C-alpha positions in Angstrom: 0.0 0.0 0.0 1.1 3.6 -0.6 3.4 4.7 2.2 1.5 8.0 2.5 -1.8 6.1 3.0 -0.2 3.9 5.6 1.0 7.0 7.5 -2.5 8.4 7.3 -4.1 5.3 8.7 -1.5 5.0 11.3 -2.5 8.5 12.6 -5.9 7.1 13.5 -5.1 3.6 14.5 -2.0 1.9 15.8 0.3 1.3 12.8 1.5 -2.0 14.1 -2.1 -3.2 14.5 -3.0 -2.6 10.9 0.2 -3.6 9.1 -0.6 -7.3 9.0 -3.8 -6.5 7.0 -2.3 -4.2 4.5 -1.4 -5.5 1.0 2.2 -5.1 -0.1 2.7 -1.9 -2.0 3.7 -2.6 -5.6 3.5 0.9 -7.0 6.3 3.3 -8.0 8.6 4.3 -5.1 8.1 7.7 -3.6 10.3 9.7 -3.6 12.0 8.5 -6.7 15.2 6.4 -6.3 18.4 8.4 -6.6 20.3 7.9 -9.8 23.5 9.7 -8.8 22.9 12.4 -11.3 22.2 15.7 -9.5 20.1 16.9 -12.5 17.8 14.0 -12.1 17.8 13.5 -8.3 16.4 17.0 -7.6 12.6 17.2 -8.0 10.6 18.6 -9.6 12.4 18.6 -13.0 11.3 19.2 -16.5 11.7 17.8 -20.0 11.1 19.8 -23.2 8.3 18.8 -25.6 9.0 18.4 -29.2 8.9 21.6 -31.2 5.7 20.5 -33.1 3.8 19.9 -29.8 0.8 22.3 -29.6 -1.3 20.7 -26.8 -1.7 21.8 -23.2 0.1 24.8 -21.7 3.8 25.6 -21.9 6.6 23.9 -23.7 7.8 21.5 -21.0 6.6 18.4 -19.1 6.9 18.9 -15.4 8.1 15.7 -13.8 7.4 15.6 -10.1 7.3 12.9 -7.5 3.9 11.7 -9.0 5.0 11.3 -12.6 8.8 11.0 -12.7 8.5 7.5 -14.0 6.5 8.3 -17.2 8.3 7.9 -20.5 9.6 11.3 -21.4 12.3 13.3 -23.2 13.0 14.4 -26.7 11.6 12.1 -29.4 9.3 10.2 -27.0 5.7 10.6 -28.3 2.8 11.1 -25.9 1.5 7.7 -27.0 4.2 6.0 -25.0 3.0 7.7 -21.8 -0.6 6.6 -22.7 0.5 2.9 -23.2 2.6 3.0 -20.0 -0.4 4.2 -18.0 -2.6 1.5 -19.5 -0.2 -1.2 -18.5 0.3 0.2 -15.0 -3.4 0.4 -14.3 -3.9 -3.2 -15.4 -0.9 -4.3 -13.4 -2.6 -2.8 -10.3 -5.8 -4.8 -10.8 -7.9 -2.4 -12.8 -10.0 -3.1 -15.8 -9.7 -0.3 -18.4 -12.4 0.9 -20.8 -11.0 3.1 -23.6 -13.8 5.5 -24.5 -13.7 7.6 -27.7 -15.4 10.7 -26.5 -15.2 13.7 -28.8 -16.5 17.2 -28.0 -15.9 18.6 -31.5 -18.8 20.3 -33.3 -18.2 18.1 -36.4 -16.6 14.8 -35.8 -14.9 13.2 -38.9 -14.8 9.8 -37.3 -18.6 9.5 -37.3 -18.9 11.1 -40.7 -16.5 8.5 -42.1 -16.9 5.0 -40.6 -13.7 3.8 -42.5 -11.6 6.4 -40.6 -13.0 5.3 -37.2 -12.4 1.7 -38.0 -8.8 2.5 -39.1 -8.1 4.4 -35.9 -9.5 1.7 -33.6 -7.7 -1.0 -35.6 -4.4 0.8 -35.5 -4.7 1.3 -31.7 -5.5 -2.3 -31.1 -2.6 -3.5 -33.2 -0.3 -1.3 -31.1 -1.8 -2.9 -28.0 -1.4 -6.4 -29.2 2.2 -5.7 -30.1 3.0 -5.1 -26.4 4.8 -8.2 -25.2 2.6 -8.4 -22.1 -0.7 -8.1 -24.0 -1.6 -11.8 -24.4 -0.8 -12.9 -20.8 -1.7 -9.8 -18.8 -3.8 -7.3 -20.8 -6.1 -9.3 -22.9 -9.6 -9.5 -21.3 -8.8 -6.5 -19.1 -8.9 -3.7 -21.6 -12.0 -2.8 -23.7 -13.0 -0.3 -26.4 -16.1 1.9 -26.2 -16.4 2.8 -29.9 -18.2 6.2 -29.8 -19.5 8.0 -26.7 -23.1 9.3 -27.1 -23.2 9.5 -30.9 -26.6 11.2 -30.8 -24.8 14.5 -30.2 -24.1 14.4 -34.0 -27.6 13.3 -35.0 -26.6 9.7 -35.6 -29.3 7.2 -36.5 -29.2 3.4 -36.4 -29.6 2.8 -40.1 -29.9 6.2 -41.8 -27.3 8.8 -42.7 -27.7 12.2 -41.0 -27.2 15.2 -43.2 -26.8 18.8 -42.0 -29.1 21.6 -43.2 -26.5 22.3 -46.0 -26.7 18.7 -47.2 -23.3 17.5 -46.0 -23.1 14.3 -44.1 -22.6 14.7 -40.4 -23.0 11.1 -39.3 -23.1 7.8 -41.2 -25.5 5.0 -40.1 -24.1 4.1 -36.7 -24.7 0.4 -37.2 -22.2 0.6 -40.1 -19.8 2.6 -38.0 -20.0 0.2 -35.1 -19.6 -2.8 -37.3 -16.6 -1.6 -39.2 -14.8 -0.5 -36.0 -15.5 -3.7 -34.2 -14.3 -5.8 -37.2 -11.0 -3.8 -37.3 -10.5 -4.4 -33.6 -11.3 -8.1 -33.9 -8.8 -8.4 -36.7 -6.1 -7.7 -34.1 -7.8 -9.7 -31.3 -11.0 -11.6 -32.1 -11.8 -12.1 -28.4 -12.2 -8.4 -27.4 -15.7 -7.5 -26.0 -16.9 -4.4 -27.7 -18.8 -1.7 -25.9 -21.2 0.6 -27.7 -23.6 3.4 -26.8 -27.3 3.4 -27.6 -28.9 6.4 -29.2 -31.1 9.1 -27.7 -28.8 10.5 -25.0 -28.6 14.1 -26.4 -31.8 16.1 -26.1 -30.6 18.7 -28.6 -32.9 19.6 -31.5 -30.0 20.6 -33.7 -30.3 17.5 -35.8 -34.1 17.0 -35.8 -34.0 16.8 -39.6 -32.2 13.5 -39.2 -35.0 12.0 -37.0 -35.5 12.0 -33.3 -37.2 8.7 -32.6 -35.2 5.9 -31.0 -37.2 2.8 -30.0 -37.0 2.2 -26.3 -34.6 5.1 -26.0 -36.4 8.5 -25.9 -34.4 11.6 -25.4 -35.3 11.7 -21.7 -33.6 8.4 -21.1 -29.9 7.9 -20.8 -29.2 4.6 -22.5 -26.6 2.3 -21.1 -23.5 1.1 -22.8 -24.0 -2.2 -24.6 -21.4 -5.0 -24.8 -21.1 -7.3 -27.8 
């Protein structure tokens, strides 16, 4: 268990009385182990992002006692930190649900089912290439293909077009099917999570239809697992 949590519990109860019941802490050591390099052993310290990085604030990654162990440095893409965190969560007993949740006004991944399928397929191929995937990650990490697709007027079997005639959402059954097939190509045993329709009560896409059997706008539909 985290040493800081042990200390907190010990302030309320006798530390010696609770130690036998505490699981062994398997997380990252705090503070970080010393390397002998003064530049690394003084925290917090920073590492510069690549010049083409435009997200977040500032141009550096602040490495503190909480995140010193994340992959970092010049030439290390953010994807490596993402994959590290997935593996760490699973190693600590978590099940991980990867949810594609976009807040963009227009979302190209629901306009183009082939693109969404390509993105999910590429991600799952990267995951299955991790040496620990088969023995430790498979069955503990799952995809949620599109979060609340009704926000873009998506219909089960019809294409939604905007008032100017452009497509804003392909039939969501087609989108779900292609994305699931791409993931199953990398690992045919992955359970797929999908959202139902009717979560968004916006009238923006009423021209696309607003009737969802058993899922009116006033109902938040659950995720569905295939």
